[in-house]
PDB file of N, CA, C and O in Angstrom:
ATOM      1  N   MET A   1     128.406  93.262  -3.865  1.00  0.00           N
ATOM      2  CA  MET A   1     128.460  94.522  -4.564  1.00  0.00           C
ATOM      3  C   MET A   1     127.755  94.368  -5.905  1.00  0.00           C
ATOM      4  O   MET A   1     127.961  93.388  -6.621  1.00  0.00           O
ATOM      5  N   ALA A   2     126.940  95.327  -6.225  1.00  0.00           N
ATOM      6  CA  ALA A   2     126.248  95.314  -7.509  1.00  0.00           C
ATOM      7  C   ALA A   2     127.247  95.592  -8.627  1.00  0.00           C
ATOM      8  O   ALA A   2     128.324  96.140  -8.393  1.00  0.00           O
ATOM      9  N   SER A   3     126.879  95.211  -9.825  1.00  0.00           N
ATOM     10  CA  SER A   3     127.789  95.426 -10.940  1.00  0.00           C
ATOM     11  C   SER A   3     127.861  96.916 -11.283  1.00  0.00           C
ATOM     12  O   SER A   3     126.925  97.672 -11.026  1.00  0.00           O
ATOM     13  N   LEU A   4     128.962  97.309 -11.855  1.00  0.00           N
ATOM     14  CA  LEU A   4     129.136  98.702 -12.253  1.00  0.00           C
ATOM     15  C   LEU A   4     128.088  99.104 -13.280  1.00  0.00           C
ATOM     16  O   LEU A   4     127.604 100.235 -13.286  1.00  0.00           O
ATOM     17  N   ARG A   5     127.753  98.168 -14.137  1.00  0.00           N
ATOM     18  CA  ARG A   5     126.743  98.450 -15.160  1.00  0.00           C
ATOM     19  C   ARG A   5     125.394  98.790 -14.524  1.00  0.00           C
ATOM     20  O   ARG A   5     124.724  99.724 -14.964  1.00  0.00           O
ATOM     21  N   LYS A   6     124.994  98.048 -13.505  1.00  0.00           N
ATOM     22  CA  LYS A   6     123.725  98.290 -12.833  1.00  0.00           C
ATOM     23  C   LYS A   6     123.746  99.635 -12.093  1.00  0.00           C
ATOM     24  O   LYS A   6     122.761 100.373 -12.111  1.00  0.00           O
ATOM     25  N   ILE A   7     124.850  99.940 -11.457  1.00  0.00           N
ATOM     26  CA  ILE A   7     124.955 101.214 -10.745  1.00  0.00           C
ATOM     27  C   ILE A   7     124.855 102.379 -11.723  1.00  0.00           C
ATOM     28  O   ILE A   7     124.172 103.366 -11.449  1.00  0.00           O
ATOM     29  N   LYS A   8     125.530 102.267 -12.851  1.00  0.00           N
ATOM     30  CA  LYS A   8     125.471 103.335 -13.850  1.00  0.00           C
ATOM     31  C   LYS A   8     124.068 103.476 -14.431  1.00  0.00           C
ATOM     32  O   LYS A   8     123.619 104.591 -14.700  1.00  0.00           O
ATOM     33  N   LYS A   9     123.378 102.368 -14.625  1.00  0.00           N
ATOM     34  CA  LYS A   9     121.999 102.430 -15.119  1.00  0.00           C
ATOM     35  C   LYS A   9     121.088 103.110 -14.100  1.00  0.00           C
ATOM     36  O   LYS A   9     120.206 103.881 -14.477  1.00  0.00           O
ATOM     37  N   ASP A  10     121.292 102.833 -12.825  1.00  0.00           N
ATOM     38  CA  ASP A  10     120.496 103.485 -11.774  1.00  0.00           C
ATOM     39  C   ASP A  10     120.728 104.995 -11.770  1.00  0.00           C
ATOM     40  O   ASP A  10     119.789 105.778 -11.632  1.00  0.00           O
ATOM     41  N   ILE A  11     121.979 105.385 -11.921  1.00  0.00           N
ATOM     42  CA  ILE A  11     122.303 106.815 -11.965  1.00  0.00           C
ATOM     43  C   ILE A  11     121.614 107.462 -13.154  1.00  0.00           C
ATOM     44  O   ILE A  11     120.972 108.503 -13.016  1.00  0.00           O
ATOM     45  N   GLU A  12     121.744 106.852 -14.311  1.00  0.00           N
ATOM     46  CA  GLU A  12     121.110 107.385 -15.523  1.00  0.00           C
ATOM     47  C   GLU A  12     119.595 107.499 -15.354  1.00  0.00           C
ATOM     48  O   GLU A  12     118.998 108.520 -15.697  1.00  0.00           O
ATOM     49  N   TYR A  13     118.984 106.448 -14.827  1.00  0.00           N
ATOM     50  CA  TYR A  13     117.528 106.451 -14.673  1.00  0.00           C
ATOM     51  C   TYR A  13     117.062 107.563 -13.745  1.00  0.00           C
ATOM     52  O   TYR A  13     116.171 108.335 -14.099  1.00  0.00           O
ATOM     53  N   LEU A  14     117.660 107.649 -12.557  1.00  0.00           N
ATOM     54  CA  LEU A  14     117.204 108.631 -11.575  1.00  0.00           C
ATOM     55  C   LEU A  14     117.425 110.059 -12.049  1.00  0.00           C
ATOM     56  O   LEU A  14     116.552 110.909 -11.873  1.00  0.00           O
ATOM     57  N   LEU A  15     118.557 110.329 -12.637  1.00  0.00           N
ATOM     58  CA  LEU A  15     118.815 111.698 -13.075  1.00  0.00           C
ATOM     59  C   LEU A  15     118.021 112.049 -14.330  1.00  0.00           C
ATOM     60  O   LEU A  15     117.697 113.216 -14.547  1.00  0.00           O
ATOM     61  N   THR A  16     117.707 111.060 -15.151  1.00  0.00           N
ATOM     62  CA  THR A  16     116.818 111.310 -16.286  1.00  0.00           C
ATOM     63  C   THR A  16     115.411 111.659 -15.798  1.00  0.00           C
ATOM     64  O   THR A  16     114.734 112.488 -16.406  1.00  0.00           O
ATOM     65  N   GLU A  17     114.974 111.042 -14.723  1.00  0.00           N
ATOM     66  CA  GLU A  17     113.664 111.377 -14.150  1.00  0.00           C
ATOM     67  C   GLU A  17     113.635 112.814 -13.627  1.00  0.00           C
ATOM     68  O   GLU A  17     112.629 113.506 -13.779  1.00  0.00           O
ATOM     69  N   VAL A  18     114.713 113.260 -13.021  1.00  0.00           N
ATOM     70  CA  VAL A  18     114.782 114.646 -12.548  1.00  0.00           C
ATOM     71  C   VAL A  18     114.672 115.600 -13.736  1.00  0.00           C
ATOM     72  O   VAL A  18     113.895 116.555 -13.706  1.00  0.00           O
ATOM     73  N   ILE A  19     115.446 115.335 -14.768  1.00  0.00           N
ATOM     74  CA  ILE A  19     115.434 116.203 -15.948  1.00  0.00           C
ATOM     75  C   ILE A  19     114.075 116.154 -16.627  1.00  0.00           C
ATOM     76  O   ILE A  19     113.597 117.175 -17.120  1.00  0.00           O
ATOM     77  N   SER A  20     113.450 114.996 -16.662  1.00  0.00           N
ATOM     78  CA  SER A  20     112.109 114.867 -17.236  1.00  0.00           C
ATOM     79  C   SER A  20     111.096 115.712 -16.466  1.00  0.00           C
ATOM     80  O   SER A  20     110.246 116.369 -17.066  1.00  0.00           O
ATOM     81  N   ASP A  21     111.189 115.695 -15.147  1.00  0.00           N
ATOM     82  CA  ASP A  21     110.300 116.537 -14.334  1.00  0.00           C
ATOM     83  C   ASP A  21     110.539 118.017 -14.609  1.00  0.00           C
ATOM     84  O   ASP A  21     109.599 118.812 -14.609  1.00  0.00           O
ATOM     85  N   CYS A  22     111.787 118.384 -14.843  1.00  0.00           N
ATOM     86  CA  CYS A  22     112.095 119.777 -15.168  1.00  0.00           C
ATOM     87  C   CYS A  22     111.452 120.178 -16.496  1.00  0.00           C
ATOM     88  O   CYS A  22     110.881 121.262 -16.611  1.00  0.00           O
ATOM     89  N   TRP A  23     111.546 119.312 -17.484  1.00  0.00           N
ATOM     90  CA  TRP A  23     110.937 119.606 -18.778  1.00  0.00           C
ATOM     91  C   TRP A  23     109.411 119.656 -18.664  1.00  0.00           C
ATOM     92  O   TRP A  23     108.765 120.481 -19.310  1.00  0.00           O
ATOM     93  N   THR A  24     108.850 118.791 -17.860  1.00  0.00           N
ATOM     94  CA  THR A  24     107.397 118.820 -17.644  1.00  0.00           C
ATOM     95  C   THR A  24     106.981 120.128 -16.990  1.00  0.00           C
ATOM     96  O   THR A  24     105.972 120.723 -17.369  1.00  0.00           O
ATOM     97  N   TYR A  25     107.754 120.574 -16.011  1.00  0.00           N
ATOM     98  CA  TYR A  25     107.481 121.853 -15.352  1.00  0.00           C
ATOM     99  C   TYR A  25     107.509 122.981 -16.377  1.00  0.00           C
ATOM    100  O   TYR A  25     106.617 123.829 -16.392  1.00  0.00           O
ATOM    101  N   LEU A  26     108.524 122.993 -17.229  1.00  0.00           N
ATOM    102  CA  LEU A  26     108.620 124.043 -18.243  1.00  0.00           C
ATOM    103  C   LEU A  26     107.456 123.991 -19.224  1.00  0.00           C
ATOM    104  O   LEU A  26     106.975 125.032 -19.671  1.00  0.00           O
ATOM    105  N   TYR A  27     107.006 122.799 -19.557  1.00  0.00           N
ATOM    106  CA  TYR A  27     105.898 122.653 -20.496  1.00  0.00           C
ATOM    107  C   TYR A  27     104.613 123.247 -19.930  1.00  0.00           C
ATOM    108  O   TYR A  27     103.880 123.929 -20.647  1.00  0.00           O
ATOM    109  N   PHE A  28     104.334 123.000 -18.668  1.00  0.00           N
ATOM    110  CA  PHE A  28     103.103 123.481 -18.064  1.00  0.00           C
ATOM    111  C   PHE A  28     103.202 124.896 -17.511  1.00  0.00           C
ATOM    112  O   PHE A  28     102.176 125.501 -17.202  1.00  0.00           O
ATOM    113  N   ASN A  29     104.393 125.431 -17.379  1.00  0.00           N
ATOM    114  CA  ASN A  29     104.596 126.767 -16.820  1.00  0.00           C
ATOM    115  C   ASN A  29     105.489 127.583 -17.745  1.00  0.00           C
ATOM    116  O   ASN A  29     106.600 127.963 -17.376  1.00  0.00           O
ATOM    117  N   GLU A  30     105.000 127.844 -18.935  1.00  0.00           N
ATOM    118  CA  GLU A  30     105.808 128.554 -19.929  1.00  0.00           C
ATOM    119  C   GLU A  30     106.258 129.907 -19.408  1.00  0.00           C
ATOM    120  O   GLU A  30     105.465 130.690 -18.885  1.00  0.00           O
ATOM    121  N   GLY A  31     107.560 130.165 -19.566  1.00  0.00           N
ATOM    122  CA  GLY A  31     108.106 131.461 -19.223  1.00  0.00           C
ATOM    123  C   GLY A  31     108.326 131.713 -17.744  1.00  0.00           C
ATOM    124  O   GLY A  31     108.763 132.803 -17.375  1.00  0.00           O
ATOM    125  N   ARG A  32     108.043 130.757 -16.893  1.00  0.00           N
ATOM    126  CA  ARG A  32     108.220 130.945 -15.445  1.00  0.00           C
ATOM    127  C   ARG A  32     109.412 130.142 -14.962  1.00  0.00           C
ATOM    128  O   ARG A  32     109.519 128.945 -15.228  1.00  0.00           O
ATOM    129  N   ASN A  33     110.296 130.803 -14.256  1.00  0.00           N
ATOM    130  CA  ASN A  33     111.441 130.160 -13.590  1.00  0.00           C
ATOM    131  C   ASN A  33     112.333 129.357 -14.542  1.00  0.00           C
ATOM    132  O   ASN A  33     112.917 128.348 -14.144  1.00  0.00           O
ATOM    133  N   GLU A  34     112.437 129.801 -15.783  1.00  0.00           N
ATOM    134  CA  GLU A  34     113.247 129.054 -16.746  1.00  0.00           C
ATOM    135  C   GLU A  34     114.712 129.001 -16.326  1.00  0.00           C
ATOM    136  O   GLU A  34     115.382 127.990 -16.532  1.00  0.00           O
ATOM    137  N   ASP A  35     115.210 130.087 -15.738  1.00  0.00           N
ATOM    138  CA  ASP A  35     116.610 130.098 -15.320  1.00  0.00           C
ATOM    139  C   ASP A  35     116.855 129.156 -14.147  1.00  0.00           C
ATOM    140  O   ASP A  35     117.910 128.525 -14.069  1.00  0.00           O
ATOM    141  N   LYS A  36     115.888 129.054 -13.233  1.00  0.00           N
ATOM    142  CA  LYS A  36     116.034 128.147 -12.096  1.00  0.00           C
ATOM    143  C   LYS A  36     115.963 126.689 -12.534  1.00  0.00           C
ATOM    144  O   LYS A  36     116.690 125.840 -12.018  1.00  0.00           O
ATOM    145  N   ILE A  37     115.080 126.406 -13.490  1.00  0.00           N
ATOM    146  CA  ILE A  37     114.970 125.040 -14.018  1.00  0.00           C
ATOM    147  C   ILE A  37     116.248 124.665 -14.761  1.00  0.00           C
ATOM    148  O   ILE A  37     116.733 123.540 -14.640  1.00  0.00           O
ATOM    149  N   ALA A  38     116.792 125.605 -15.529  1.00  0.00           N
ATOM    150  CA  ALA A  38     118.048 125.339 -16.236  1.00  0.00           C
ATOM    151  C   ALA A  38     119.168 125.063 -15.238  1.00  0.00           C
ATOM    152  O   ALA A  38     120.032 124.223 -15.492  1.00  0.00           O
ATOM    153  N   GLU A  39     119.158 125.755 -14.120  1.00  0.00           N
ATOM    154  CA  GLU A  39     120.160 125.525 -13.081  1.00  0.00           C
ATOM    155  C   GLU A  39     120.012 124.128 -12.478  1.00  0.00           C
ATOM    156  O   GLU A  39     121.011 123.457 -12.220  1.00  0.00           O
ATOM    157  N   ILE A  40     118.781 123.692 -12.256  1.00  0.00           N
ATOM    158  CA  ILE A  40     118.541 122.349 -11.711  1.00  0.00           C
ATOM    159  C   ILE A  40     119.014 121.284 -12.695  1.00  0.00           C
ATOM    160  O   ILE A  40     119.627 120.294 -12.297  1.00  0.00           O
ATOM    161  N   ILE A  41     118.729 121.489 -13.978  1.00  0.00           N
ATOM    162  CA  ILE A  41     119.167 120.534 -15.005  1.00  0.00           C
ATOM    163  C   ILE A  41     120.694 120.472 -15.039  1.00  0.00           C
ATOM    164  O   ILE A  41     121.273 119.389 -15.118  1.00  0.00           O
ATOM    165  N   ASN A  42     121.337 121.623 -14.980  1.00  0.00           N
ATOM    166  CA  ASN A  42     122.806 121.649 -14.975  1.00  0.00           C
ATOM    167  C   ASN A  42     123.375 120.950 -13.743  1.00  0.00           C
ATOM    168  O   ASN A  42     124.380 120.246 -13.834  1.00  0.00           O
ATOM    169  N   ASP A  43     122.735 121.144 -12.597  1.00  0.00           N
ATOM    170  CA  ASP A  43     123.182 120.466 -11.379  1.00  0.00           C
ATOM    171  C   ASP A  43     123.007 118.957 -11.485  1.00  0.00           C
ATOM    172  O   ASP A  43     123.835 118.200 -10.979  1.00  0.00           O
ATOM    173  N   ALA A  44     121.930 118.513 -12.142  1.00  0.00           N
ATOM    174  CA  ALA A  44     121.712 117.077 -12.344  1.00  0.00           C
ATOM    175  C   ALA A  44     122.806 116.495 -13.242  1.00  0.00           C
ATOM    176  O   ALA A  44     123.315 115.405 -12.983  1.00  0.00           O
ATOM    177  N   ILE A  45     123.155 117.220 -14.281  1.00  0.00           N
ATOM    178  CA  ILE A  45     124.215 116.758 -15.182  1.00  0.00           C
ATOM    179  C   ILE A  45     125.556 116.727 -14.459  1.00  0.00           C
ATOM    180  O   ILE A  45     126.339 115.792 -14.631  1.00  0.00           O
ATOM    181  N   ASP A  46     125.819 117.750 -13.650  1.00  0.00           N
ATOM    182  CA  ASP A  46     127.064 117.778 -12.879  1.00  0.00           C
ATOM    183  C   ASP A  46     127.139 116.609 -11.896  1.00  0.00           C
ATOM    184  O   ASP A  46     128.194 115.995 -11.735  1.00  0.00           O
ATOM    185  N   LEU A  47     126.020 116.307 -11.245  1.00  0.00           N
ATOM    186  CA  LEU A  47     125.976 115.178 -10.319  1.00  0.00           C
ATOM    187  C   LEU A  47     126.256 113.878 -11.059  1.00  0.00           C
ATOM    188  O   LEU A  47     127.032 113.049 -10.584  1.00  0.00           O
ATOM    189  N   ARG A  48     125.635 113.694 -12.210  1.00  0.00           N
ATOM    190  CA  ARG A  48     125.853 112.498 -13.023  1.00  0.00           C
ATOM    191  C   ARG A  48     127.323 112.359 -13.390  1.00  0.00           C
ATOM    192  O   ARG A  48     127.915 111.294 -13.216  1.00  0.00           O
ATOM    193  N   ASN A  49     127.904 113.427 -13.892  1.00  0.00           N
ATOM    194  CA  ASN A  49     129.303 113.372 -14.314  1.00  0.00           C
ATOM    195  C   ASN A  49     130.233 113.079 -13.135  1.00  0.00           C
ATOM    196  O   ASN A  49     131.186 112.312 -13.267  1.00  0.00           O
ATOM    197  N   ASP A  50     129.952 113.692 -11.986  1.00  0.00           N
ATOM    198  CA  ASP A  50     130.769 113.457 -10.796  1.00  0.00           C
ATOM    199  C   ASP A  50     130.679 112.000 -10.343  1.00  0.00           C
ATOM    200  O   ASP A  50     131.695 111.380 -10.030  1.00  0.00           O
ATOM    201  N   LEU A  51     129.467 111.459 -10.309  1.00  0.00           N
ATOM    202  CA  LEU A  51     129.299 110.070  -9.875  1.00  0.00           C
ATOM    203  C   LEU A  51     129.968 109.096 -10.847  1.00  0.00           C
ATOM    204  O   LEU A  51     130.590 108.123 -10.421  1.00  0.00           O
ATOM    205  N   PHE A  52     129.842 109.355 -12.149  1.00  0.00           N
ATOM    206  CA  PHE A  52     130.485 108.483 -13.131  1.00  0.00           C
ATOM    207  C   PHE A  52     132.002 108.544 -13.005  1.00  0.00           C
ATOM    208  O   PHE A  52     132.679 107.524 -13.141  1.00  0.00           O
ATOM    209  N   LYS A  53     132.536 109.728 -12.748  1.00  0.00           N
ATOM    210  CA  LYS A  53     133.986 109.857 -12.585  1.00  0.00           C
ATOM    211  C   LYS A  53     134.450 109.080 -11.355  1.00  0.00           C
ATOM    212  O   LYS A  53     135.493 108.427 -11.383  1.00  0.00           O
ATOM    213  N   ARG A  54     133.671 109.153 -10.281  1.00  0.00           N
ATOM    214  CA  ARG A  54     134.020 108.415  -9.067  1.00  0.00           C
ATOM    215  C   ARG A  54     133.931 106.907  -9.282  1.00  0.00           C
ATOM    216  O   ARG A  54     134.732 106.153  -8.728  1.00  0.00           O
ATOM    217  N   ILE A  55     132.970 106.467 -10.076  1.00  0.00           N
ATOM    218  CA  ILE A  55     132.835 105.033 -10.364  1.00  0.00           C
ATOM    219  C   ILE A  55     133.998 104.556 -11.230  1.00  0.00           C
ATOM    220  O   ILE A  55     134.554 103.481 -11.002  1.00  0.00           O
ATOM    221  N   ASP A  56     134.354 105.353 -12.213  1.00  0.00           N
ATOM    222  CA  ASP A  56     135.417 104.944 -13.126  1.00  0.00           C
ATOM    223  C   ASP A  56     136.792 104.920 -12.468  1.00  0.00           C
ATOM    224  O   ASP A  56     137.685 104.212 -12.933  1.00  0.00           O
ATOM    225  N   HIS A  57     136.974 105.683 -11.392  1.00  0.00           N
ATOM    226  CA  HIS A  57     138.284 105.771 -10.738  1.00  0.00           C
ATOM    227  C   HIS A  57     138.177 105.456  -9.247  1.00  0.00           C
ATOM    228  O   HIS A  57     138.705 106.195  -8.417  1.00  0.00           O
ATOM    229  N   TYR A  58     137.500 104.371  -8.907  1.00  0.00           N
ATOM    230  CA  TYR A  58     137.301 104.050  -7.503  1.00  0.00           C
ATOM    231  C   TYR A  58     138.512 103.348  -6.912  1.00  0.00           C
ATOM    232  O   TYR A  58     139.312 102.743  -7.626  1.00  0.00           O
ATOM    233  N   ASP A  59     138.632 103.441  -5.591  1.00  0.00           N
ATOM    234  CA  ASP A  59     139.715 102.804  -4.851  1.00  0.00           C
ATOM    235  C   ASP A  59     139.377 101.324  -4.688  1.00  0.00           C
ATOM    236  O   ASP A  59     138.409 100.976  -4.012  1.00  0.00           O
ATOM    237  N   ARG A  60     140.156 100.475  -5.291  1.00  0.00           N
ATOM    238  CA  ARG A  60     139.859  99.047  -5.297  1.00  0.00           C
ATOM    239  C   ARG A  60     140.015  98.392  -3.923  1.00  0.00           C
ATOM    240  O   ARG A  60     139.416  97.347  -3.664  1.00  0.00           O
ATOM    241  N   LYS A  61     140.805  98.991  -3.053  1.00  0.00           N
ATOM    242  CA  LYS A  61     140.983  98.435  -1.713  1.00  0.00           C
ATOM    243  C   LYS A  61     139.757  98.678  -0.837  1.00  0.00           C
ATOM    244  O   LYS A  61     139.434  97.851   0.015  1.00  0.00           O
ATOM    245  N   ASN A  62     139.091  99.775  -1.032  1.00  0.00           N
ATOM    246  CA  ASN A  62     137.904 100.133  -0.242  1.00  0.00           C
ATOM    247  C   ASN A  62     136.672 100.234  -1.138  1.00  0.00           C
ATOM    248  O   ASN A  62     135.893 101.180  -1.026  1.00  0.00           O
ATOM    249  N   ALA A  63     136.501  99.266  -2.017  1.00  0.00           N
ATOM    250  CA  ALA A  63     135.428  99.324  -3.011  1.00  0.00           C
ATOM    251  C   ALA A  63     134.047  99.377  -2.354  1.00  0.00           C
ATOM    252  O   ALA A  63     133.201 100.172  -2.763  1.00  0.00           O
ATOM    253  N   ARG A  64     133.817  98.558  -1.363  1.00  0.00           N
ATOM    254  CA  ARG A  64     132.494  98.509  -0.719  1.00  0.00           C
ATOM    255  C   ARG A  64     132.135  99.871  -0.125  1.00  0.00           C
ATOM    256  O   ARG A  64     131.033 100.375  -0.341  1.00  0.00           O
ATOM    257  N   LYS A  65     133.054 100.453   0.611  1.00  0.00           N
ATOM    258  CA  LYS A  65     132.806 101.753   1.229  1.00  0.00           C
ATOM    259  C   LYS A  65     132.607 102.836   0.163  1.00  0.00           C
ATOM    260  O   LYS A  65     131.727 103.686   0.297  1.00  0.00           O
ATOM    261  N   THR A  66     133.409 102.803  -0.874  1.00  0.00           N
ATOM    262  CA  THR A  66     133.309 103.790  -1.948  1.00  0.00           C
ATOM    263  C   THR A  66     131.943 103.730  -2.611  1.00  0.00           C
ATOM    264  O   THR A  66     131.324 104.768  -2.843  1.00  0.00           O
ATOM    265  N   PHE A  67     131.467 102.538  -2.919  1.00  0.00           N
ATOM    266  CA  PHE A  67     130.188 102.412  -3.604  1.00  0.00           C
ATOM    267  C   PHE A  67     129.012 102.709  -2.677  1.00  0.00           C
ATOM    268  O   PHE A  67     127.964 103.157  -3.141  1.00  0.00           O
ATOM    269  N   GLN A  68     129.164 102.469  -1.392  1.00  0.00           N
ATOM    270  CA  GLN A  68     128.127 102.877  -0.452  1.00  0.00           C
ATOM    271  C   GLN A  68     128.024 104.403  -0.415  1.00  0.00           C
ATOM    272  O   GLN A  68     126.925 104.955  -0.365  1.00  0.00           O
ATOM    273  N   GLU A  69     129.165 105.075  -0.441  1.00  0.00           N
ATOM    274  CA  GLU A  69     129.163 106.539  -0.470  1.00  0.00           C
ATOM    275  C   GLU A  69     128.575 107.070  -1.770  1.00  0.00           C
ATOM    276  O   GLU A  69     127.828 108.048  -1.763  1.00  0.00           O
ATOM    277  N   ILE A  70     128.906 106.435  -2.872  1.00  0.00           N
ATOM    278  CA  ILE A  70     128.361 106.853  -4.169  1.00  0.00           C
ATOM    279  C   ILE A  70     126.845 106.693  -4.169  1.00  0.00           C
ATOM    280  O   ILE A  70     126.126 107.587  -4.615  1.00  0.00           O
ATOM    281  N   ASN A  71     126.362 105.569  -3.674  1.00  0.00           N
ATOM    282  CA  ASN A  71     124.921 105.329  -3.616  1.00  0.00           C
ATOM    283  C   ASN A  71     124.234 106.351  -2.708  1.00  0.00           C
ATOM    284  O   ASN A  71     123.178 106.883  -3.051  1.00  0.00           O
ATOM    285  N   SER A  72     124.823 106.613  -1.579  1.00  0.00           N
ATOM    286  CA  SER A  72     124.266 107.592  -0.653  1.00  0.00           C
ATOM    287  C   SER A  72     124.230 108.990  -1.283  1.00  0.00           C
ATOM    288  O   SER A  72     123.230 109.699  -1.177  1.00  0.00           O
ATOM    289  N   ASP A  73     125.323 109.374  -1.934  1.00  0.00           N
ATOM    290  CA  ASP A  73     125.379 110.681  -2.587  1.00  0.00           C
ATOM    291  C   ASP A  73     124.362 110.778  -3.721  1.00  0.00           C
ATOM    292  O   ASP A  73     123.771 111.835  -3.943  1.00  0.00           O
ATOM    293  N   LEU A  74     124.162 109.676  -4.432  1.00  0.00           N
ATOM    294  CA  LEU A  74     123.166 109.655  -5.510  1.00  0.00           C
ATOM    295  C   LEU A  74     121.775 109.921  -4.956  1.00  0.00           C
ATOM    296  O   LEU A  74     121.055 110.781  -5.462  1.00  0.00           O
ATOM    297  N   LEU A  75     121.399 109.189  -3.923  1.00  0.00           N
ATOM    298  CA  LEU A  75     120.057 109.328  -3.362  1.00  0.00           C
ATOM    299  C   LEU A  75     119.839 110.706  -2.743  1.00  0.00           C
ATOM    300  O   LEU A  75     118.773 111.297  -2.913  1.00  0.00           O
ATOM    301  N   LYS A  76     120.826 111.216  -2.037  1.00  0.00           N
ATOM    302  CA  LYS A  76     120.715 112.557  -1.452  1.00  0.00           C
ATOM    303  C   LYS A  76     120.629 113.617  -2.530  1.00  0.00           C
ATOM    304  O   LYS A  76     119.818 114.538  -2.440  1.00  0.00           O
ATOM    305  N   GLY A  77     121.465 113.490  -3.552  1.00  0.00           N
ATOM    306  CA  GLY A  77     121.479 114.465  -4.639  1.00  0.00           C
ATOM    307  C   GLY A  77     120.174 114.489  -5.416  1.00  0.00           C
ATOM    308  O   GLY A  77     119.645 115.559  -5.716  1.00  0.00           O
ATOM    309  N   VAL A  78     119.657 113.321  -5.741  1.00  0.00           N
ATOM    310  CA  VAL A  78     118.397 113.238  -6.491  1.00  0.00           C
ATOM    311  C   VAL A  78     117.246 113.776  -5.646  1.00  0.00           C
ATOM    312  O   VAL A  78     116.383 114.492  -6.154  1.00  0.00           O
ATOM    313  N   ASP A  79     117.231 113.437  -4.369  1.00  0.00           N
ATOM    314  CA  ASP A  79     116.185 113.947  -3.485  1.00  0.00           C
ATOM    315  C   ASP A  79     116.230 115.472  -3.420  1.00  0.00           C
ATOM    316  O   ASP A  79     115.189 116.128  -3.477  1.00  0.00           O
ATOM    317  N   GLU A  80     117.418 116.029  -3.303  1.00  0.00           N
ATOM    318  CA  GLU A  80     117.563 117.483  -3.248  1.00  0.00           C
ATOM    319  C   GLU A  80     117.060 118.138  -4.535  1.00  0.00           C
ATOM    320  O   GLU A  80     116.392 119.170  -4.492  1.00  0.00           O
ATOM    321  N   LEU A  81     117.384 117.536  -5.673  1.00  0.00           N
ATOM    322  CA  LEU A  81     116.939 118.091  -6.953  1.00  0.00           C
ATOM    323  C   LEU A  81     115.419 118.020  -7.089  1.00  0.00           C
ATOM    324  O   LEU A  81     114.799 118.974  -7.559  1.00  0.00           O
ATOM    325  N   PHE A  82     114.815 116.909  -6.687  1.00  0.00           N
ATOM    326  CA  PHE A  82     113.352 116.799  -6.742  1.00  0.00           C
ATOM    327  C   PHE A  82     112.687 117.814  -5.812  1.00  0.00           C
ATOM    328  O   PHE A  82     111.648 118.381  -6.150  1.00  0.00           O
ATOM    329  N   VAL A  83     113.281 118.041  -4.651  1.00  0.00           N
ATOM    330  CA  VAL A  83     112.731 119.030  -3.707  1.00  0.00           C
ATOM    331  C   VAL A  83     112.781 120.418  -4.323  1.00  0.00           C
ATOM    332  O   VAL A  83     111.836 121.193  -4.179  1.00  0.00           O
ATOM    333  N   ARG A  84     113.874 120.742  -5.009  1.00  0.00           N
ATOM    334  CA  ARG A  84     113.986 122.055  -5.644  1.00  0.00           C
ATOM    335  C   ARG A  84     112.919 122.252  -6.719  1.00  0.00           C
ATOM    336  O   ARG A  84     112.343 123.334  -6.829  1.00  0.00           O
ATOM    337  N   VAL A  85     112.650 121.207  -7.516  1.00  0.00           N
ATOM    338  CA  VAL A  85     111.600 121.307  -8.540  1.00  0.00           C
ATOM    339  C   VAL A  85     110.231 121.452  -7.863  1.00  0.00           C
ATOM    340  O   VAL A  85     109.400 122.240  -8.315  1.00  0.00           O
ATOM    341  N   SER A  86     109.995 120.708  -6.800  1.00  0.00           N
ATOM    342  CA  SER A  86     108.716 120.778  -6.094  1.00  0.00           C
ATOM    343  C   SER A  86     108.490 122.152  -5.497  1.00  0.00           C
ATOM    344  O   SER A  86     107.368 122.657  -5.528  1.00  0.00           O
ATOM    345  N   LYS A  87     109.535 122.774  -4.950  1.00  0.00           N
ATOM    346  CA  LYS A  87     109.394 124.104  -4.375  1.00  0.00           C
ATOM    347  C   LYS A  87     109.011 125.127  -5.438  1.00  0.00           C
ATOM    348  O   LYS A  87     108.235 126.044  -5.169  1.00  0.00           O
ATOM    349  N   LEU A  88     109.547 124.974  -6.635  1.00  0.00           N
ATOM    350  CA  LEU A  88     109.173 125.883  -7.725  1.00  0.00           C
ATOM    351  C   LEU A  88     107.704 125.698  -8.096  1.00  0.00           C
ATOM    352  O   LEU A  88     107.011 126.658  -8.433  1.00  0.00           O
ATOM    353  N   ASN A  89     107.248 124.475  -8.030  1.00  0.00           N
ATOM    354  CA  ASN A  89     105.862 124.173  -8.373  1.00  0.00           C
ATOM    355  C   ASN A  89     104.903 124.714  -7.302  1.00  0.00           C
ATOM    356  O   ASN A  89     103.795 125.145  -7.621  1.00  0.00           O
ATOM    357  N   GLU A  90     105.326 124.689  -6.048  1.00  0.00           N
ATOM    358  CA  GLU A  90     104.492 125.191  -4.958  1.00  0.00           C
ATOM    359  C   GLU A  90     104.419 126.706  -4.921  1.00  0.00           C
ATOM    360  O   GLU A  90     103.476 127.269  -4.364  1.00  0.00           O
ATOM    361  N   ALA A  91     105.395 127.365  -5.503  1.00  0.00           N
ATOM    362  CA  ALA A  91     105.497 128.826  -5.428  1.00  0.00           C
ATOM    363  C   ALA A  91     104.603 129.533  -6.436  1.00  0.00           C
ATOM    364  O   ALA A  91     104.827 130.709  -6.724  1.00  0.00           O
ATOM    365  N   LYS A  92     103.618 128.871  -6.971  1.00  0.00           N
ATOM    366  CA  LYS A  92     102.740 129.482  -7.976  1.00  0.00           C
ATOM    367  C   LYS A  92     102.002 130.651  -7.442  1.00  0.00           C
ATOM    368  O   LYS A  92     101.224 131.272  -8.166  1.00  0.00           O
TER     369      LYS A  92
END
């Protein structure tokens, strides 16, 4: 099992990249889809907070399974957020 510190750093890195892409989108597309981008950013923050809460209060008896689920949810969530940003970019 990876250390909790490494898992938290991975979460921070991936979700910061999503938010960075959102800010880049806003920079190049002033005034377009600002409410949708704000929603994506809020969803990224909610995902981060949910994952951190699950890490901080994990079941010690089933730690391996819990962290596999957290990792899976992280990757699915980040992929979904990137897809949402990409769809906004394609809709020009």
